[in-house]
Each structure stands twice: as structure tokens, then as C-alpha cells.
C-alpha positions as CSV (number, residue, x, y, z in Angstrom):
1,M,15.4,185.0,-9.5
2,R,15.8,188.6,-7.2
3,I,14.6,191.8,-8.5
4,G,15.5,195.2,-6.9
5,V,12.4,197.6,-6.1
6,V,13.6,201.1,-5.3
7,G,10.9,202.8,-3.4
8,A,9.8,199.6,-1.7
9,A,7.7,200.9,1.1
10,G,5.6,203.6,-1.1
11,F,1.8,202.7,-1.8
12,I,2.8,201.0,-5.7
13,G,6.1,199.5,-3.9
14,V,4.2,197.4,-1.3
15,H,1.7,195.8,-4.0
16,L,4.6,195.4,-6.3
17,R,6.4,193.4,-3.6
18,R,3.8,191.1,-2.7
19,S,2.5,190.0,-5.7
20,L,6.7,189.6,-6.8
21,E,6.6,187.7,-3.6
22,A,3.5,185.6,-4.0
23,D,5.2,184.2,-7.8
24,G,8.1,183.5,-6.1
25,I,10.3,186.1,-6.7
26,H,12.9,187.4,-4.5
27,C,12.5,191.2,-3.4
28,T,15.6,194.0,-2.4
29,A,13.9,196.4,-0.9
30,V,15.2,199.9,-1.2
31,S,13.1,202.9,0.6
32,S,13.6,205.9,3.0
33,A,12.0,203.4,5.5
34,T,15.1,201.2,5.2
35,G,17.3,204.1,5.4
36,C,18.5,204.2,1.8
37,F,17.6,207.9,1.2
38,D,18.8,211.0,3.1
39,P,15.8,212.3,4.4
40,A,17.0,215.6,4.1
41,T,18.4,215.9,0.8
42,G,16.8,213.0,-1.2
43,V,19.7,211.3,-2.3
44,L,20.0,207.7,-2.4
45,A,23.0,207.5,0.0
46,K,23.0,203.7,0.6
47,L,22.3,200.3,-1.5
48,P,22.2,197.1,-0.2
49,V,24.8,194.3,-1.4
50,S,22.3,191.4,-3.1
51,S,23.0,188.0,-2.1
52,E,22.6,187.4,-5.6
53,P,22.7,188.8,-8.7
54,L,19.7,190.9,-9.6
55,A,17.6,190.1,-12.7
56,A,16.0,193.5,-13.0
57,V,15.4,196.9,-10.7
58,V,12.1,198.8,-10.4
59,Y,12.2,202.5,-9.7
60,L,9.2,203.7,-8.2
61,S,10.8,206.7,-5.2
62,Q,8.6,209.9,-5.5
63,S,9.7,212.8,-3.2
64,P,7.2,214.1,-0.9
65,Y,7.7,217.4,-1.7
66,Y,6.7,217.3,-5.0
67,R,4.0,219.7,-4.5
68,E,6.3,222.2,-2.8
69,V,8.2,223.9,-6.0
70,P,10.3,225.9,-6.6
71,Q,11.5,225.4,-3.0
72,Q,11.8,221.7,-2.7
73,V,13.4,221.5,-6.2
74,P,16.5,220.3,-5.1
75,H,15.1,217.4,-3.2
76,L,12.6,216.6,-6.0
77,W,15.5,216.4,-8.8
78,A,17.4,214.4,-6.0
79,V,14.7,211.8,-6.5
80,N,13.7,211.8,-9.5
81,V,16.6,212.0,-11.4
82,L,19.8,212.0,-9.4
83,S,18.4,208.6,-7.3
84,A,17.4,207.3,-10.3
85,L,20.9,207.4,-11.9
86,K,22.4,205.8,-8.7
87,A,19.4,202.9,-9.0
88,A,20.6,202.2,-12.5
89,E,24.3,202.1,-11.9
90,W,23.0,199.8,-8.7
91,A,21.6,197.7,-11.2
92,R,24.2,197.6,-13.7
93,H,26.9,196.5,-11.3
94,S,24.7,193.9,-9.4
95,G,23.9,191.9,-12.9
96,A,20.8,193.4,-13.8
97,T,19.6,193.6,-17.5
98,R,16.2,195.7,-17.2
99,F,15.5,199.0,-15.4
100,V,11.9,200.3,-15.2
101,Y,11.3,203.6,-14.1
102,A,8.1,204.7,-13.1
103,S,7.6,208.2,-15.1
104,S,4.2,210.0,-15.3
105,G,1.5,210.6,-17.8
106,N,2.2,214.0,-16.8
107,V,5.3,214.3,-18.8
108,Y,3.0,215.1,-21.7
109,R,2.4,218.6,-23.1
110,P,-1.3,219.5,-22.2
111,A,-3.7,218.3,-24.9
112,F,-7.2,217.3,-25.0
113,D,-6.9,214.8,-27.6
114,A,-5.5,211.3,-26.4
115,L,-1.5,211.2,-25.9
116,S,0.2,208.9,-27.6
117,E,4.1,207.8,-26.1
118,E,5.2,210.6,-29.2
119,A,3.1,213.0,-28.3
120,P,5.1,216.7,-27.1
121,L,6.9,216.5,-23.9
122,R,6.4,219.3,-20.9
123,R,9.2,221.3,-19.9
124,D,7.3,224.2,-18.3
125,D,6.4,222.2,-15.3
126,W,8.9,221.3,-12.4
127,Y,7.2,217.7,-11.9
128,A,7.3,216.9,-15.4
129,L,10.2,218.6,-16.1
130,S,11.9,216.5,-13.7
131,K,10.5,213.3,-15.0
132,V,11.6,214.2,-18.5
133,Q,15.1,214.9,-17.1
134,A,14.8,211.5,-15.7
135,E,13.4,209.6,-18.9
136,E,16.4,211.4,-21.1
137,S,19.4,210.3,-18.7
138,L,18.5,207.0,-18.3
139,A,18.1,206.6,-21.7
140,V,21.8,207.3,-22.2
141,Y,22.3,203.7,-20.5
142,R,20.8,201.6,-23.3
143,G,22.8,198.9,-24.9
144,Q,24.1,198.4,-20.9
145,L,20.3,197.8,-19.6
146,M,17.0,198.0,-21.3
147,V,15.3,200.6,-19.9
148,T,11.6,201.3,-20.0
149,A,9.7,204.3,-18.6
150,A,6.4,203.1,-17.6
151,R,4.3,206.5,-17.7
152,L,1.6,206.0,-15.5
153,F,-1.8,207.5,-15.5
154,G,-4.1,207.8,-12.0
155,V,-2.9,205.4,-10.1
156,F,-5.3,204.8,-7.6
157,G,-6.4,201.5,-5.0
158,P,-6.7,200.0,-1.6
159,G,-4.2,201.7,1.1
160,Q,-4.1,205.0,-1.3
161,R,-3.5,208.3,0.4
162,D,-3.3,212.0,-0.6
163,K,-4.2,211.3,-4.0
164,L,-7.1,212.0,-6.6
165,V,-9.4,209.3,-5.8
166,P,-9.1,209.0,-2.0
167,N,-9.4,212.8,-1.9
168,L,-12.6,212.9,-3.9
169,I,-13.7,210.0,-1.2
170,A,-12.7,212.2,1.5
171,S,-14.8,215.8,0.2
172,I,-17.6,213.5,-0.5
173,R,-18.1,212.3,3.0
174,A,-17.1,215.9,4.3
175,R,-19.6,217.3,2.2
176,R,-16.8,219.4,0.6
177,A,-17.4,221.3,-2.9
178,I,-15.4,219.3,-5.2
179,L,-14.1,222.0,-7.9
180,L,-14.3,221.4,-11.6
181,Q,-11.8,223.3,-13.9
182,P,-14.4,224.0,-17.3
183,H,-13.5,223.5,-21.1
184,P,-11.8,226.6,-22.1
185,T,-14.1,226.8,-25.6
186,D,-16.9,224.0,-24.8
187,G,-19.6,225.5,-22.7
188,S,-21.1,221.8,-22.7
189,D,-18.2,220.2,-20.9
190,T,-18.8,220.7,-17.1
191,G,-17.4,217.8,-15.9
192,G,-13.7,219.0,-15.2
193,I,-11.0,217.4,-16.6
194,R,-11.0,213.6,-18.1
195,L,-8.1,211.3,-17.1
196,S,-7.1,207.9,-17.5
197,L,-7.3,206.1,-14.4
198,S,-5.4,202.8,-14.0
199,Y,-5.9,200.1,-10.7
200,V,-2.8,199.3,-8.7
201,A,-3.1,196.0,-9.5
202,D,-3.1,196.6,-12.9
203,V,0.1,198.3,-12.6
204,V,1.7,195.9,-10.7
205,D,1.1,193.5,-13.4
206,V,2.6,195.6,-16.1
207,L,5.8,196.8,-14.2
208,K,5.9,192.8,-13.5
209,R,6.3,192.1,-17.0
210,L,8.3,195.1,-18.2
211,A,10.8,193.9,-15.5
212,L,11.1,190.5,-16.1
213,G,11.1,190.8,-20.5
214,D,11.1,193.4,-23.0
215,G,9.8,196.5,-23.4
216,P,10.0,199.8,-25.2
217,P,11.5,203.2,-24.4
218,A,8.4,204.4,-23.2
219,L,5.4,202.8,-22.7
220,N,1.7,204.6,-21.4
221,V,0.1,202.6,-18.4
222,A,-3.4,203.4,-18.4
223,G,-6.6,201.8,-17.3
224,P,-9.6,201.2,-20.1
225,D,-11.6,204.3,-18.3
226,A,-11.1,207.6,-19.1
227,L,-13.5,209.8,-16.6
228,S,-14.1,213.3,-15.8
229,V,-13.9,214.5,-12.0
230,R,-17.6,215.0,-12.3
231,E,-18.3,211.2,-13.1
232,M,-15.9,209.8,-10.8
233,A,-17.5,211.9,-7.9
234,S,-20.9,210.9,-8.8
235,R,-19.9,207.1,-8.9
236,I,-18.5,207.5,-5.6
237,G,-21.2,209.2,-4.1
238,A,-23.6,206.6,-5.3
239,R,-21.7,204.4,-3.3
240,L,-21.6,206.3,-0.4
241,G,-25.2,207.6,-0.9
242,I,-24.0,210.9,-0.6
243,A,-24.7,212.9,-3.3
244,P,-21.4,214.9,-4.4
245,V,-21.3,219.0,-4.0
246,F,-19.7,220.6,-7.2
247,S,-18.3,224.2,-7.7
248,T,-16.9,225.7,-11.3
249,D,-13.5,227.1,-11.4
250,A,-12.8,230.4,-12.8
251,V,-9.9,229.0,-14.5
252,P,-10.3,226.5,-17.8
253,R,-8.1,223.6,-17.4
254,A,-5.1,223.5,-20.4
255,G,-6.1,220.0,-21.2
256,N,-7.0,216.2,-20.4
257,L,-4.8,213.4,-19.3
258,I,-5.9,210.8,-21.6
259,A,-3.7,207.6,-22.5
260,D,-3.3,206.2,-26.0
261,R,-3.3,202.6,-24.8
262,T,-2.5,201.4,-28.4
263,K,0.8,200.4,-27.6
264,L,0.3,198.8,-24.1
265,S,-3.1,196.8,-25.5
266,R,-0.5,195.6,-28.1
267,G,2.1,194.4,-25.9
268,W,-0.1,193.3,-23.3
269,P,-4.1,192.2,-24.1
270,T,-4.5,191.8,-20.6
271,R,-7.8,192.4,-19.1
272,F,-7.8,195.5,-16.6
273,H,-10.3,196.4,-13.9
274,A,-13.0,199.0,-14.7
275,F,-13.0,202.0,-12.2
276,D,-16.2,200.8,-11.1
277,D,-14.4,197.7,-9.9
278,G,-11.8,199.2,-8.7
279,L,-13.3,201.8,-6.4
280,D,-15.6,198.9,-5.2
281,V,-12.5,197.5,-3.6
282,M,-11.2,200.6,-2.3
283,L,-13.9,201.3,-0.4
284,G,-14.5,197.8,1.1
285,A,-11.2,198.0,2.3
286,Q,-11.7,201.1,4.2
């Protein structure tokens, strides 16, 4: 069996490839590192010819310029939307029956309640809109491919850079203040945004299951813990022996980012790593 992994050199892609290969599943790797993406435009310009039919394709690629909007919106759309459609065509012509698109919990409209897969989607943010448009475009392939948008929440783990958890670790080590956004109406909520977290090995496990079997059109992928930024920083600081420094943002947050895990728990009743366990592995690898 062979699975195509687009974005194979990225953080999740590296972990996914190792896990698939450990299970004896061959991977066809596609990434900017293999020259498949045009670095200037973000367009998937070159796709390998597989030596055997693909069973599935997992699309993980992300534009490195997702924070530089609107200046880099063309690159963002090229990676998140256009290239995902090109990968779906590659999957279809290579005999694949499954296509898994790595979307994000950020597609949801800000809210303080847990977000189910049926919650309203966000269209007033460039990154969220690119993911929503990719999901909606790929849905047209259903009938030719079984397409699942895996909406990932708060992924973290060893080897990760420039994301929430590694940035918190770096800030605490450097004694830099960590900015907490207050709740707009609840003065007792001083922890900053609360969000669901996903240890990378658990994300990989779900992605593998989706690639090898069936799955719903959209699926929240998140671990059991929903923690505030203050709680995360405090747990990191306790392990490092450094008390975190906090400051309060003048602008309140619009919501939290907490996944409703009902669909995930019913379909994949697997044990997920707690934040503390994943954090220990992450810190031990540094």
C-alpha cells in the first residue's frame, strides 16, 4: 500500500511519514523540499509519478506566509486552496479513493462554547477563509473521492517551532511577559484564551485512520485538554523552574477555541495524550 503525503517535510508530515513507514506503508513524499512547490507562488507545480497506485492522499501543506496578510494572500490561497485541488486531481488520477485535507479549528466563528463540526464558519479572516474555501471546493470531489477535512486544534510536540507551545517555552526561558487576553464580560476569567490541544502523535494516528478507512466530511481533531494560556504557561514554568511573567492585553478576546470531541470520541475511542505527558516529551527532546 502507498499513501501520498503532501507537505511531507513539515512538522506533522515528518511525524506522519515515520508512523506510516513503521507500519510498513510506503509513502510518496511531496513538499517544497522536494521541489514540488514553486516557492515564489506557492503553486504545486510538480507531482511525482507513483510506481504503484495510491490508496489515499493526505494534504498537510501550509503557506509560511499565513501571518503576512493581506500582502501574501495570493501565496496563502495558492497553497491552501489551489494546490489542494491540484493534489486532489493527482489523487484521483493515481487511483486513490481517500483524500484527507488538514484544515484547522480556526475555521469556526469565534465563540466561548465548544465548537461542533456544525458550528458557524468564519469568513472575516484571511487564513480561516482560505481553509473554508478549500473545504468547500474539495467537497465537490465527493462521489469520486472520499474527502475528509480534519480540523486540527492546537497541535504541539517535539520538533515544533514558532507555534503557541514552543513560543510559550521560549518566552518563559527568556523571562518575557506573556500577554493574556481577558474575557469581555467575565472579570474573573484572567487566564487568556482557552483552547483545545492535540499532541502530534495523536493527530498522526487520526490522520492515518482517515487515510486508511472511512471518515465524515469534517472532523474535529483535538486531545482531551482545553487549557488557558495561563494554565499552559504555569505548567511549563513548573517544569523549567521559572515563574512565568504575565501581562494583560487591553483588547478582550472574541472567544475561545475549544473543540467539541463528540464525533471524534465515537469514531475513534482511542487514548489521547494529556497535555502534561506531551509537554514532558517535548521538553525532554530539547
